[in-house]
Structure formats: C-alpha cells, structure tokens
VOPAGU-2260 file (C-alpha; in pm, 1 decimal, decimal comma):
REM VOPAGU-2260
SITE   aa  ch    i         X         Y         Z
SITE  MET   A    0    3385,3    2541,6   -1728,8
SITE  GLN   A    1    3235,6    2471,7   -1388,2
SITE  ALA   A    2    2945,8    2222,7   -1374,7
SITE  VAL   A    3    2608,2    2353,0   -1259,8
SITE  ILE   A    4    2471,7    2157,7    -963,3
SITE  ASP   A    5    2094,3    2129,3    -936,8
SITE  LEU   A    6    2029,9    2193,5    -568,5
SITE  PRO   A    7    1680,2    2132,4    -432,4
SITE  ASP   A    8    1474,2    2412,8    -278,5
SITE  VAL   A    9    1474,0    2343,8      94,4
SITE  VAL   A   10    1321,9    2490,3     411,4
SITE  ASP   A   11    1408,9    2470,7     781,4
SITE  ALA   A   12    1120,6    2455,9    1028,4
SITE  SER   A   13    1010,7    2376,5    1382,2
SITE  VAL   A   14     669,4    2208,4    1410,5
SITE  GLY   A   15     450,4    2088,5    1694,9
SITE  PRO   A   16     215,7    1786,6    1696,7
SITE  ARG   A   17    -104,8    1786,3    1494,4
SITE  GLY   A   18    -335,7    1494,4    1422,1
SITE  SER   A   19    -359,7    1166,5    1613,3
SITE  LEU   A   20     -21,9    1158,0    1790,7
SITE  GLU   A   21     -67,8    1061,9    2153,6
SITE  ASN   A   22     155,7    1185,9    2435,0
SITE  LEU   A   23     485,6    1000,8    2428,4
SITE  SER   A   24     633,9     826,8    2728,7
SITE  GLN   A   25     988,0     907,7    2838,3
SITE  SER   A   26    1113,0     572,2    2706,4
SITE  GLU   A   27     953,8     640,6    2366,3
SITE  ILE   A   28    1118,2     981,1    2353,5
SITE  GLU   A   29    1451,3     820,9    2442,2
SITE  ILE   A   30    1444,0     584,9    2144,3
SITE  LEU   A   31    1356,8     879,2    1919,7
SITE  LEU   A   32    1642,1    1085,7    2060,8
SITE  ASN   A   33    1886,3     804,9    1986,7
SITE  SER   A   34    2006,6     897,0    1636,7
SITE  GLY   A   35    2249,6     606,3    1615,6
SITE  GLY   A   36    2198,5     261,1    1471,0
SITE  GLY   A   37    2013,4     142,4    1779,8
SITE  GLY   A   38    1737,6     402,3    1757,0
SITE  ILE   A   39    1453,9     455,7    1512,9
SITE  HIS   A   40    1578,5     789,8    1386,0
SITE  PRO   A   41    1699,9     653,1    1046,3
SITE  LEU   A   42    1362,3     492,0     976,5
SITE  PHE   A   43    1166,6     795,8    1090,0
SITE  ARG   A   44    1390,2    1025,8     883,2
SITE  LYS   A   45    1324,0     824,7     564,4
SITE  CYS   A   46     947,8     809,3     616,9
SITE  ALA   A   47     932,9    1177,7     712,7
SITE  LEU   A   48    1120,3    1281,5     398,0
SITE  ALA   A   49     882,2    1075,9     185,3
SITE  VAL   A   50     578,8    1246,6     342,1
SITE  LEU   A   51     732,3    1592,7     295,2
SITE  ASN   A   52     798,7    1504,8     -70,2
SITE  SER   A   53     429,3    1433,8    -134,3
SITE  GLY   A   54     320,2    1539,2    -481,6
SITE  SER   A   55     652,8    1469,3    -651,4
SITE  ASP   A   56     649,3    1284,3    -985,3
SITE  ASN   A   57     967,2    1093,1    -895,2
SITE  ASP   A   58     901,3     740,5    -765,8
SITE  ASN   A   59    1269,6     647,2    -734,4
SITE  ALA   A   60    1344,2     616,7    -362,5
SITE  LYS   A   61    1721,8     616,3    -413,3
SITE  GLU   A   62    1708,7     940,7    -611,8
SITE  LEU   A   63    1488,7    1101,4    -347,5
SITE  PHE   A   64    1721,0    1013,2     -59,8
SITE  ASP   A   65    2027,2    1114,4    -260,9
SITE  ARG   A   66    1874,7    1447,7    -362,9
SITE  TYR   A   67    1780,4    1536,4      -6,1
SITE  ARG   A   68    2076,4    1369,7     162,5
SITE  HIS   A   69    2118,7    1673,7     390,7
SITE  PHE   A   70    1761,2    1648,9     515,7
SITE  ASP   A   71    1724,8    1577,0     885,5
SITE  VAL   A   72    1453,9    1575,2    1148,1
SITE  GLN   A   73    1519,6    1573,3    1520,2
SITE  VAL   A   74    1287,3    1532,4    1815,3
SITE  VAL   A   75    1330,5    1807,2    2073,6
SITE  ARG   A   76    1199,5    1738,4    2422,4
SITE  HIS   A   77    1005,8    2004,6    2610,5
SITE  PRO   A   78     840,5    1981,0    2954,4
SITE  TRP   A   79     498,7    1986,2    2783,6
SITE  GLY   A   80     584,5    1740,3    2505,1
SITE  ILE   A   81     791,6    1738,9    2185,3
SITE  ARG   A   82     861,1    1940,2    1873,7
SITE  LEU   A   83    1023,3    1839,1    1548,6
SITE  GLU   A   84    1320,6    2043,2    1429,6
SITE  ILE   A   85    1345,7    1997,6    1053,0
SITE  ARG   A   86    1639,7    2091,7     835,6
SITE  ASN   A   87    1661,8    2102,9     453,5
SITE  ALA   A   88    1304,0    1982,0     396,0
SITE  PRO   A   89    1145,6    1993,3      46,4
SITE  ALA   A   90    1006,9    2342,7      -3,4
SITE  GLY   A   91     688,8    2206,3    -164,1
SITE  ALA   A   92     566,2    2098,1     181,8
SITE  PHE   A   93     531,3    2463,8     287,5
SITE  VAL   A   94     319,5    2762,8     189,8
SITE  ASP   A   95     425,5    3112,2     297,2
SITE  GLY   A   96     671,3    2959,7     541,9
SITE  GLN   A   97     416,5    2733,6     712,2
SITE  MET   A   98     397,0    2356,3     670,8
SITE  ILE   A   99      79,4    2251,8     491,4
SITE  ARG   A  100    -165,9    2124,7     751,8
SITE  GLY   A  101    -238,0    1791,1     582,9
SITE  ILE   A  102     133,0    1718,9     543,8
SITE  LYS   A  103     188,6    1804,5     910,2
SITE  GLU   A  104     -83,3    1556,6    1009,0
SITE  HIS   A  105      79,5    1288,6     792,4
SITE  LEU   A  106     420,6    1366,0     942,1
SITE  PHE   A  107     297,3    1308,4    1295,8
SITE  ALA   A  108     103,9     999,7    1186,1
SITE  VAL   A  109     439,1     862,3    1069,7
SITE  LEU   A  110     593,1     946,7    1406,5
SITE  ARG   A  111     301,3     785,2    1590,2
SITE  ASP   A  112     323,7     459,8    1394,9
SITE  VAL   A  113     702,4     430,7    1384,8
SITE  VAL   A  114     718,1     477,6    1761,8
SITE  PHE   A  115     435,8     229,6    1826,5
SITE  ILE   A  116     571,6     -35,5    1590,3
SITE  THR   A  117     922,1     -13,9    1732,6
SITE  HIS   A  118     834,5      24,5    2099,7
SITE  GLU   A  119     531,6    -206,0    2127,0
SITE  ILE   A  120     565,4    -463,6    1849,2
SITE  GLU   A  121     926,6    -512,6    1747,1
SITE  GLN   A  122    1105,8    -447,4    2077,6
SITE  GLY   A  123     832,1    -548,2    2321,2
SITE  ALA   A  124     758,0    -903,4    2432,3
SITE  ARG   A  125     384,2    -868,6    2378,7
SITE  PHE   A  126     369,3   -1014,0    2025,8
SITE  ASP   A  127     542,2   -1333,4    1911,3
SITE  LEU   A  128     562,5   -1249,5    1543,1
SITE  GLN   A  129     641,0   -1611,7    1457,1
SITE  GLN   A  130     283,4   -1706,4    1546,6
SITE  PRO   A  131      -0,9   -1636,8    1298,7
SITE  ALA   A  132    -251,2   -1528,5    1566,4
SITE  ALA   A  133       3,3   -1287,4    1715,4
SITE  ILE   A  134      69,5   -1132,4    1374,5
SITE  THR   A  135    -301,2   -1064,6    1328,2
SITE  ASN   A  136    -317,2    -925,3    1680,6
SITE  ALA   A  137     -26,4    -691,9    1599,5
SITE  VAL   A  138    -205,5    -570,0    1286,0
SITE  PHE   A  139    -514,6    -500,0    1496,7
SITE  HIS   A  140    -319,6    -302,3    1756,4
SITE  VAL   A  141    -141,8     -86,4    1496,0
SITE  LEU   A  142    -479,7       0,3    1342,5
SITE  ARG   A  143    -641,6      62,0    1679,9
SITE  ASN   A  144    -355,3     284,9    1793,6
SITE  ALA   A  145    -406,9     485,3    1473,7
SITE  ARG   A  146    -779,8     513,5    1556,7
SITE  MET   A  147    -888,4     330,4    1244,2
SITE  LEU   A  148   -1136,0     122,8    1443,4
SITE  ASP   A  149   -1304,5     394,5    1649,1
SITE  ARG   A  150   -1616,0     438,6    1438,8
SITE  LYS   A  151   -1892,0     181,6    1488,2
SITE  ILE   A  152   -2072,6     199,4    1155,1
SITE  LYS   A  153   -2232,5     -40,2     911,0
SITE  PRO   A  154   -2000,9    -193,0     649,8
SITE  ASN   A  155   -1916,2      78,9     396,7
SITE  LEU   A  156   -1538,4      66,4     336,6
SITE  VAL   A  157   -1419,2     -14,2     -15,5
SITE  VAL   A  158   -1050,6     -95,2     -59,0
SITE  CYS   A  159    -927,5      28,3    -398,3
SITE  TRP   A  160    -612,5    -114,9    -550,8
SITE  GLY   A  161    -437,8     -19,1    -873,0
SITE  GLY   A  162    -116,5     119,2   -1012,7
SITE  HIS   A  163      52,3     453,2    -963,4
SITE  SER   A  164     158,3     425,3   -1329,7
SITE  ILE   A  165    -176,0     457,3   -1510,4
SITE  ASN   A  166    -266,7     671,5   -1809,9
SITE  GLN   A  167    -494,2     974,9   -1797,3
SITE  VAL   A  168    -800,5     789,9   -1927,5
SITE  GLU   A  169    -765,6     527,4   -1653,9
SITE  TYR   A  170    -702,3     792,3   -1389,5
SITE  GLN   A  171   -1017,6     982,0   -1484,0
SITE  TYR   A  172   -1210,3     654,3   -1467,2
SITE  THR   A  173   -1086,7     588,0   -1111,3
SITE  LYS   A  174   -1219,8     931,8   -1013,1
SITE  LYS   A  175   -1559,2     851,3   -1165,4
SITE  VAL   A  176   -1579,3     524,4    -973,1
SITE  GLY   A  177   -1481,7     706,3    -652,3
SITE  TYR   A  178   -1748,6     967,2    -722,8
SITE  GLU   A  179   -2016,0     698,7    -761,7
SITE  LEU   A  180   -1898,9     530,9    -441,2
SITE  GLY   A  181   -1909,1     863,3    -255,7
SITE  LEU   A  182   -2261,0     943,4    -376,9
SITE  ARG   A  183   -2371,8     619,2    -217,1
SITE  GLY   A  184   -2207,4     693,2     117,7
SITE  LEU   A  185   -1917,5     451,1      77,9
SITE  ASP   A  186   -1571,2     531,9     213,3
SITE  VAL   A  187   -1241,4     456,7      39,5
SITE  CYS   A  188    -916,2     294,0     149,0
SITE  THR   A  189    -612,5     276,6     -82,0
SITE  GLY   A  190    -235,5     243,9     -73,0
SITE  CYS   A  191    -240,8     626,5     -38,0
SITE  GLY   A  192     -12,8     708,3    -332,0
SITE  PRO   A  193     -78,2     867,3    -676,1
SITE  GLY   A  194    -264,5     723,7    -975,1
SITE  ALA   A  195    -528,9     463,5    -895,0
SITE  MET   A  196    -471,2     523,2    -524,2
SITE  LYS   A  197    -550,5     894,5    -546,9
SITE  GLY   A  198    -827,8     896,4    -808,4
SITE  PRO   A  199   -1097,0     707,1    -610,7
SITE  MET   A  200   -1037,0     926,8    -307,4
SITE  LYS   A  201   -1058,3    1243,6    -514,2
SITE  GLY   A  202   -1385,4    1132,4    -671,8
SITE  ALA   A  203   -1530,5    1021,9    -338,1
SITE  THR   A  204   -1468,2    1365,9    -184,3
SITE  ILE   A  205   -1694,9    1522,1    -448,8
SITE  GLY   A  206   -1959,5    1253,4    -406,1
SITE  HIS   A  207   -1954,0    1299,7     -30,2
SITE  ALA   A  208   -1968,4    1677,8     -64,2
SITE  LYS   A  209   -2275,9    1658,5    -288,1
SITE  GLN   A  210   -2446,7    1434,6     -33,7
SITE  ARG   A  211   -2331,4    1665,8     248,1
SITE  ILE   A  212   -2137,0    1383,9     410,3
SITE  ALA   A  213   -1877,5    1552,4     630,7
SITE  THR   A  214   -1737,8    1235,2     787,9
SITE  GLY   A  215   -1597,4    1062,0     480,2
SITE  ARG   A  216   -1295,4     841,7     541,5
SITE  TYR   A  217   -1004,0     838,7     295,7
SITE  ILE   A  218    -772,6     584,1     454,7
SITE  GLY   A  219    -416,4     535,4     331,3
SITE  LEU   A  220    -217,2     224,7     426,0
SITE  THR   A  221     153,1     215,2     348,4
SITE  GLU   A  222     478,7      70,3     481,7
SITE  PRO   A  223     835,2     202,9     521,6
SITE  GLY   A  224     978,0      23,9     217,9
SITE  ILE   A  225     737,5     176,9     -31,7
SITE  ILE   A  226     637,1     514,4     115,8
SITE  ALA   A  227     911,9     702,3     -71,0
SITE  ALA   A  228     779,1     576,9    -405,8
SITE  GLU   A  229     415,8     628,6    -306,9
SITE  PRO   A  230     399,7     916,9     -54,2
SITE  PRO   A  231      54,6     997,9      85,1
SITE  ASN   A  232    -160,1    1198,6    -151,9
SITE  ALA   A  233    -332,2    1514,1     -31,8
SITE  ILE   A  234    -678,2    1352,7       1,2
SITE  VAL   A  235    -576,2    1099,4     269,1
SITE  ASN   A  236    -725,2    1200,1     605,3
SITE  GLN   A  237    -629,7     884,3     796,6
SITE  LEU   A  238    -277,3     755,0     736,1
SITE  VAL   A  239    -128,3     437,2     879,1
SITE  ILE   A  240     227,6     305,0     844,9
SITE  MET   A  241     226,1     -74,8     876,0
SITE  PRO   A  242     549,2    -258,5     969,8
SITE  ASP   A  243     593,2    -439,9     635,8
SITE  ILE   A  244     415,8    -526,9     311,5
SITE  GLU   A  245     259,7    -847,2     447,6
SITE  LYS   A  246      99,5    -672,2     745,2
SITE  ARG   A  247     -11,7    -393,1     513,5
SITE  LEU   A  248    -187,5    -646,1     289,2
SITE  GLU   A  249    -346,1    -815,4     590,1
SITE  ALA   A  250    -466,4    -476,8     717,9
SITE  PHE   A  251    -634,6    -407,7     382,9
SITE  LEU   A  252    -837,3    -729,5     399,8
SITE  ARG   A  253    -918,3    -708,4     771,3
SITE  LEU   A  254   -1063,4    -358,9     713,6
SITE  ALA   A  255   -1230,3    -419,1     376,0
SITE  HIS   A  256   -1599,6    -471,3     313,4
SITE  GLY   A  257   -1534,0    -486,9     -60,3
SITE  VAL   A  258   -1239,4    -460,3    -300,2
SITE  VAL   A  259   -1218,8    -272,5    -630,9
SITE  VAL   A  260    -911,6    -333,3    -846,3
SITE  PHE   A  261    -811,9     -88,0   -1120,5
SITE  PRO   A  262    -540,3    -144,3   -1382,5
SITE  GLY   A  263    -189,0    -151,6   -1242,9
SITE  GLY   A  264     148,8    -316,1   -1262,3
SITE  PRO   A  265     341,0    -570,0   -1053,6
SITE  GLY   A  266     225,6    -417,3    -723,5
SITE  THR   A  267    -137,4    -462,6    -824,7
SITE  ALA   A  268     -66,2    -818,5    -941,3
SITE  GLU   A  269      91,9    -886,8    -601,1
SITE  GLU   A  270    -220,9    -759,0    -426,3
SITE  ILE   A  271    -453,0    -968,2    -645,2
SITE  LEU   A  272    -248,4   -1283,6    -584,4
SITE  TYR   A  273    -249,4   -1218,5    -211,3
SITE  LEU   A  274    -626,9   -1173,6    -219,9
SITE  LEU   A  275    -681,7   -1489,0    -426,3
SITE  GLY   A  276    -455,9   -1689,1    -197,4
SITE  ILE   A  277    -680,5   -1590,1      93,1
SITE  LEU   A  278   -1011,9   -1644,9     -87,0
SITE  LEU   A  279    -904,6   -1987,7    -217,2
SITE  GLU   A  280    -826,6   -2104,3     137,6
SITE  PRO   A  281   -1098,4   -2366,9     217,7
SITE  ARG   A  282   -1164,4   -2212,2     559,6
SITE  ASN   A  283   -1274,0   -1889,8     387,0
SITE  VAL   A  284   -1528,6   -2049,2     155,2
SITE  GLU   A  285   -1819,7   -1883,2     340,2
SITE  GLN   A  286   -1657,4   -1539,9     362,1
SITE  VAL   A  287   -1844,9   -1259,0     188,0
SITE  LEU   A  288   -1598,2   -1019,5      25,5
SITE  PRO   A  289   -1703,3    -877,6    -312,9
SITE  VAL   A  290   -1416,1    -820,7    -557,5
SITE  VAL   A  291   -1450,4    -622,3    -881,2
SITE  LEU   A  292   -1183,2    -570,4   -1147,1
SITE  THR   A  293   -1267,4    -253,0   -1335,4
SITE  GLY   A  294   -1135,2       6,9   -1573,2
SITE  PRO   A  295   -1243,8     208,7   -1877,1
SITE  ALA   A  296   -1345,5      22,1   -2192,4
SITE  GLU   A  297    -999,7      97,5   -2332,8
SITE  SER   A  298    -847,0    -120,3   -2057,6
SITE  ALA   A  299   -1043,0    -434,9   -2143,8
SITE  SER   A  300    -732,4    -599,1   -2294,6
SITE  TYR   A  301    -544,9    -543,9   -1966,6
SITE  PHE   A  302    -801,4    -747,0   -1775,8
SITE  GLU   A  303    -806,0   -1016,6   -2042,2
SITE  ARG   A  304    -429,8   -1050,7   -2007,4
SITE  LEU   A  305    -463,7   -1065,8   -1628,6
SITE  ARG   A  306    -741,9   -1324,8   -1646,7
SITE  THR   A  307    -534,0   -1534,0   -1888,1
SITE  PHE   A  308    -249,1   -1537,1   -1637,0
SITE  ILE   A  309    -472,4   -1618,8   -1339,0
SITE  GLY   A  310    -669,8   -1886,2   -1523,3
SITE  GLY   A  311    -359,0   -2047,8   -1668,2
SITE  ALA   A  312    -158,4   -2042,2   -1346,3
SITE  LEU   A  313    -429,5   -2095,7   -1082,1
SITE  GLY   A  314    -734,4   -2235,4   -1263,5
SITE  GLN   A  315   -1100,4   -2149,1   -1306,7
SITE  GLU   A  316   -1179,1   -2151,7    -934,5
SITE  ALA   A  317    -957,0   -1846,5    -890,8
SITE  LEU   A  318   -1129,3   -1666,6   -1178,3
SITE  SER   A  319   -1470,9   -1740,9   -1026,2
SITE  ARG   A  320   -1386,8   -1522,9    -723,7
SITE  LEU   A  321   -1343,9   -1212,7    -942,1
SITE  SER   A  322   -1609,8   -1001,4   -1115,0
SITE  VAL   A  323   -1510,7    -784,4   -1412,2
SITE  ILE   A  324   -1697,5    -461,3   -1497,0
SITE  THR   A  325   -1547,7    -229,7   -1760,6
SITE  GLY   A  326   -1659,0     116,6   -1863,2
SITE  GLU   A  327   -1945,5     149,2   -1613,1
SITE  PRO   A  328   -1850,2     335,3   -1291,2
SITE  GLY   A  329   -2210,6     339,0   -1168,9
SITE  ASP   A  330   -2238,8     -39,7   -1205,9
SITE  VAL   A  331   -1924,9     -84,5    -994,0
SITE  ALA   A  332   -2070,5     128,2    -714,0
SITE  ARG   A  333   -2411,0     -41,4    -732,4
SITE  HIS   A  334   -2243,3    -381,8    -713,5
SITE  MET   A  335   -2061,1    -271,9    -399,8
SITE  VAL   A  336   -2372,1    -123,8    -237,1
SITE  ASN   A  337   -2576,2    -437,0    -309,1
SITE  SER   A  338   -2297,5    -651,9    -166,0
SITE  MET   A  339   -2271,4    -451,8     156,8
SITE  SER   A  340   -2598,6    -596,0     286,4
SITE  ARG   A  341   -2457,8    -946,7     233,4
SITE  VAL   A  342   -2136,6    -849,4     412,2
SITE  ARG   A  343   -2335,6    -708,1     702,0
SITE  GLY   A  344   -2556,8   -1016,7     720,2
SITE  TYR   A  345   -2259,1   -1252,5     721,4
SITE  ARG   A  346   -2074,3   -1055,5     989,8
SITE  ARG   A  347   -2386,1   -1048,1    1211,0
SITE  ALA   A  348   -2459,5   -1417,3    1162,7
SITE  SER   A  349   -2100,7   -1514,8    1240,3
SITE  ASN   A  350   -2064,9   -1264,4    1527,9
SITE  ASP   A  351   -1768,6   -1099,9    1357,7
SITE  SER   A  352   -1675,5    -734,1    1388,4
SITE  TYR   A  353   -1789,0    -482,1    1126,5
SITE  ASN   A  354   -1460,8    -290,2    1140,7
SITE  PHE   A  355   -1203,1    -572,6    1161,8
SITE  ASN   A  356   -1260,4    -912,3     998,5
SITE  TRP   A  357   -1128,3   -1145,3    1268,5
SITE  LEU   A  358   -1271,3   -1462,6    1113,6
SITE  LEU   A  359   -1090,7   -1426,7     782,0
SITE  HIS   A  360    -826,2   -1700,1     784,6
SITE  ILE   A  361    -489,1   -1591,7     644,7
SITE  PRO   A  362    -246,1   -1881,8     586,8
SITE  GLU   A  363      89,2   -1845,9     757,3
SITE  ASP   A  364     274,9   -1839,0     422,7
SITE  PHE   A  365     104,4   -1506,0     349,3
SITE  GLN   A  366     190,9   -1347,0     683,8
SITE  HIS   A  367     567,3   -1373,9     724,4
SITE  PRO   A  368     776,2   -1100,9     557,4
SITE  PHE   A  369     952,1   -1195,3     236,7
SITE  VAL   A  370    1304,7   -1051,2     243,2
SITE  VAL   A  371    1387,2    -963,4    -116,8
SITE  SER   A  372    1737,3   -1054,3    -233,5
SITE  HIS   A  373    1894,4   -1216,0    -537,3
SITE  GLU   A  374    1915,7   -1543,3    -345,7
SITE  SER   A  375    1555,6   -1539,4    -219,4
SITE  MET   A  376    1417,2   -1448,3    -563,2
SITE  ARG   A  377    1622,8   -1723,1    -729,0
SITE  GLY   A  378    1494,7   -1971,4    -472,2
SITE  LEU   A  379    1121,7   -1914,8    -528,0
SITE  GLN   A  380     938,5   -2234,7    -623,6
SITE  LEU   A  381     740,1   -2134,6    -932,7
SITE  HIS   A  382     606,0   -2472,9   -1042,5
SITE  ARG   A  383     286,5   -2678,1   -1016,6
SITE  ASP   A  384     435,2   -2965,0    -814,8
SITE  GLN   A  385     316,5   -2814,4    -483,7
SITE  PRO   A  386     -14,6   -2723,7    -315,3
SITE  LEU   A  387    -199,1   -2442,9    -491,9
SITE  HIS   A  388    -178,7   -2204,1    -195,9
SITE  LEU   A  389     203,2   -2237,6    -193,2
SITE  LEU   A  390     221,8   -2162,0    -566,1
SITE  VAL   A  391       7,4   -1851,9    -510,8
SITE  ALA   A  392     227,0   -1745,4    -218,1
SITE  ASN   A  393     544,4   -1781,3    -426,3
SITE  LEU   A  394     397,6   -1595,7    -723,9
SITE  ARG   A  395     298,1   -1317,2    -485,0
SITE  ARG   A  396     656,2   -1303,4    -356,5
SITE  ALA   A  397     789,7   -1286,7    -712,8
SITE  PHE   A  398     585,7    -974,2    -782,0
SITE  SER   A  399     684,1    -831,5    -443,9
SITE  GLY   A  400    1047,8    -866,8    -546,6
SITE  ILE   A  401     984,2    -693,4    -879,2
SITE  VAL   A  402     817,4    -405,5    -694,3
SITE  ALA   A  403    1123,3    -382,4    -468,9
SITE  GLY   A  404    1357,7    -378,0    -768,0
SITE  ASN   A  405    1149,3    -110,9    -936,8
SITE  VAL   A  406    1084,4     142,1    -659,8
SITE  LYS   A  407    1225,6      46,3    -317,9
SITE  GLU   A  408    1562,4     188,0    -217,3
SITE  GLN   A  409    1708,3    -143,1     -97,2
SITE  GLY   A  410    1593,4    -327,0    -409,5
SITE  ILE   A  411    1722,1     -59,0    -646,3
SITE  ARG   A  412    2065,0     -64,5    -480,5
SITE  ALA   A  413    2075,3    -447,1    -496,9
SITE  ILE   A  414    2000,9    -437,7    -871,0
SITE  GLU   A  415    2269,9    -175,2    -926,4
SITE  ALA   A  416    2523,3    -390,0    -739,8
SITE  HIS   A  417    2438,3    -738,7    -870,8
SITE  GLY   A  418    2221,1    -702,1   -1180,4
SITE  PRO   A  419    1862,8    -820,4   -1236,2
SITE  PHE   A  420    1685,4   -1068,7   -1009,7
SITE  GLU   A  421    1648,1   -1417,8   -1158,3
SITE  LEU   A  422    1316,4   -1602,6   -1146,8
SITE  ARG   A  423    1311,5   -1975,0   -1225,4
SITE  GLY   A  424    1018,7   -2209,6   -1278,5
SITE  ASP   A  425     849,7   -2458,3   -1506,8
SITE  PRO   A  426     802,8   -2346,9   -1870,8
SITE  GLN   A  427     425,1   -2295,2   -1861,3
SITE  ILE   A  428     429,1   -2078,8   -1549,4
SITE  MET   A  429     725,9   -1879,5   -1674,3
SITE  GLY   A  430     560,5   -1832,8   -2014,0
SITE  LEU   A  431     246,7   -1692,6   -1852,7
SITE  LEU   A  432     456,5   -1470,6   -1625,3
SITE  ASP   A  433     664,8   -1345,2   -1918,9
SITE  GLU   A  434     354,6   -1253,6   -2120,1
SITE  LEU   A  435     200,4   -1064,1   -1829,1
SITE  LEU   A  436     519,1    -873,4   -1745,8
SITE  ARG   A  437     577,8    -783,1   -2111,5
SITE  GLY   A  438     227,8    -639,7   -2116,8
SITE  PHE   A  439     306,0    -431,5   -1808,4
SITE  VAL   A  440     622,3    -294,3   -1970,3
SITE  ALA   A  441     451,7    -221,3   -2303,8
SITE  GLY   A  442     168,6     -45,2   -2123,4
SITE  GLY   A  443     407,3     174,1   -1919,8
SITE  ARG   A  444     288,4      17,7   -1593,6
SITE  MET   A  445     626,7     -35,8   -1432,1
SITE  LYS   A  446     723,4     326,3   -1356,4
SITE  LEU   A  447     566,8     669,9   -1351,2
SITE  PRO   A  448     496,4     810,3   -1700,9
SITE  GLY   A  449     792,4     970,9   -1874,3
SITE  THR   A  450    1063,3     745,4   -1731,2
SITE  ALA   A  451    1233,4     472,0   -1933,0
SITE  TYR   A  452    1201,6     126,8   -1779,9
SITE  VAL   A  453    1499,1    -105,2   -1740,2
SITE  PRO   A  454    1383,9    -452,1   -1624,2
SITE  CYS   A  455    1495,5    -546,7   -1274,2
SITE  TYR   A  456    1430,3    -916,8   -1339,8
SITE  ARG   A  457    1525,4   -1199,3   -1574,5
SITE  LEU   A  458    1311,5   -1510,2   -1633,5
SITE  VAL   A  459    1482,6   -1848,8   -1655,7
SITE  ASP   A  460    1302,6   -2174,2   -1744,5
C-alpha cells in the first residue's frame, strides 16, 4: 500500500514593494541577487517563509522549513526597482489569489531590515560591534531606518512581554490589559508573535478605536533566529527585524516608557533577567522605567514562583524593582499612565530623547551575542562566587539557550544530534532553576498548547 504524503497547499506569486522599503542601491540589489553562501538570500528566504506562515499553530522552526523546503523567493531587478518572485508559498498568506496586504508589508519590512543589517552593519566598517557604544548606535540606526523614531510624541509606549504558550484565560486577560492601555492613548510594543504578544495589541486596537485614535502603534520586534517560531501577528503595523536577540532586547528597553510582563516561559524569564540586569546596574539607579508583572487571579501562583526564583537567586533589591498586579487590568493601565509623567519629567530633566533612551546604561555582558551550543551552555557560570551582574547575565544566557533548544532551528537540530544541553552550577541556584523550569513544564509554558514537551536541557549540580 502506498503511503499518503501530506503536501502543503502552496501558491506562486509576483509581488511589488509595499510598506516602508526604501529604494535599493545597485550594490544592495547585488547582494540580494547572490543566492549562494556569500549572499543574504538564505537568511531572507527563512525570514520570508516565517512571515508568510503567520497564523500557524506550529512553533517548530525545523518542521516549518522541512514542510516548505521547496519554497523560494527571488529578487527580480527592473529599471524602476524590484519585484519578488515567490514559489511554493503557504497558501494561507493569500486571499483570492492576492497576498494579504499586512503580510506583504511585513514581507518587505523583512527585506528592508535584512538588507540594512547586512549591508550597513555587518559588512560595513561603520560600526565596530565589539564596542558597547557602537552596538547601541547600530540598534539606533536599525530602528531609525525602519522609521520607528519618526514620531515626536510624549512618552506613551508600553513594551509587553509574555509567552506564546499561555492558556485562554491568560490570553483574554492580556487583551483586557491592552484594551485599558488603548483607552488611555498608550501604544504597544511586543515580540510580535502569538499569545501574550498578540493579546495586548488586539485589545489596544479596540481601545484606540473607541477613542477614535487612528495613529495607534503596534510595534513588533523580532530577530532571525526566532521569527519562524513567533511570526508577526496580524495586528503588527510596524515590524522590525533586529540582528540578534541581544540587540532585540536592547531595542525593547531603548524604546520603552514602561514594561508590562504577562505569564510566560523561558523566553519571558530571559527578558525579565535582562531587564533586572540593566535596572540593577548602579549607573541606572535614577532611571525611571515602571515595570509591572501581571496576569489574571488564576496566575498568582506563577508570579509567586517567579518571585521565589528572583528573590532566592538575586536578592530583595531585584524584587524591589518589580510591581505585581493580578486580576485588575484597569489598575495596570492606570499605573502606566501615572508613571508616564515621571518618565517624561526624567527625560526632560536629563535631556534624554523621548523616543530612544540614550542614557540607559547597558553593561557589555548584556550586549554581545551568546552563541548557543552544548559547549557554551555547559560553560555558563551559574554560581554566587562572582559579581551579581555577571550571575544575572549568565542566568539570562541559560534561558536563551533553552529557548533556542525549544523553538529555534539551529538549537533543535543541535539537540537532535547531541542530546539535551547541560547546565551546571551550585546546588542552591540549580535547585531554584529546577523548580522554576518544572513549573513552566507543568503549566504547558514551553511549547504551544497541544504539543508534548521533551526537555532540551539537563541540570547538573
């Protein structure tokens, strides 16, 4: 009996630019036309496929790329500009033969950022990415090229973090918080994926609509390694691809006027540790950046578990930088609104920009990319016999590695080839880490609902 092969529904198309893509120079077109290892075609192809797969429930990057292995996108040069010739694209990106407008805008945002990052930052001599100031400057230029910094408005941007693997009660709560933020004229920035990244944006659109605000911003920040697992949701109207996870995290905090954290998994823990590492830096003691951990009343135990980990590993000073509000979406929004005047006052007094926080000091250990491998994960120093900021940086890297093993193509393939990552540290730290991770697994926070989780890590005292 012949096996039945499940072939994906695919579409071929030719599309022209839409959105914020600028005219490309001849040299930029040349690197796009180079489909070999020396060009950026492989990276653009992967990011483009992820965008075209928006709305899928599958967060496994390897499965996505395997399923659509015949997908391709080529840049075709014309005297007046370029077009994209697409073959074997996911059919869900089209309606009646035409690519959905929002997806087309996201596709050309990917092209814009991949070209800029490769041509101006990675291959150009303008930025010495070994120097902290140059890294921040590169983050600024990526955001400016994407027109994130065009609007000169009072502080009103709330960065929302949280997991893509949240239950329906938590998801509905994120929408309610977004709605309350939108009613008060606040804009939303998230990691642009599903779950807690989509909910606040969806709620904010309704809040803005009721207040007749037609200029609401729903900013999505992502990076090539994670975009396949968290493709842009349909609400995002300003999408930016950052070069790597560290520059993505820095972009969040440079843009933010406040941070709201919903329940999540290892990716959310990574973000919180990054944030705490910055806020605990002595040179940031005067910085005004309100942070609220929030969720429905049913999620109170999640935050208790998280606070136990943070307090036990980092101490009470770290806990003092976080406010917790559960079950009250309106209180979260009011807290943010009341804090915005303090943010504005601090930025004015310190002569800092409203739309890019230049004076926030980010230690060098939080800026350089962490290359996830079995060796680098095994080598992380997870013990107290080091300065606190280094412990925070290494804990952040540990969660970054778990995220890679869970959802990033390279990490998934490394786990398949060599087994789980090993994390080593002193017994107390490892005990706290084990308890937190077990809670994530039990709560279904490691993968999208409906998929069995096989740990990509092993803890060793």
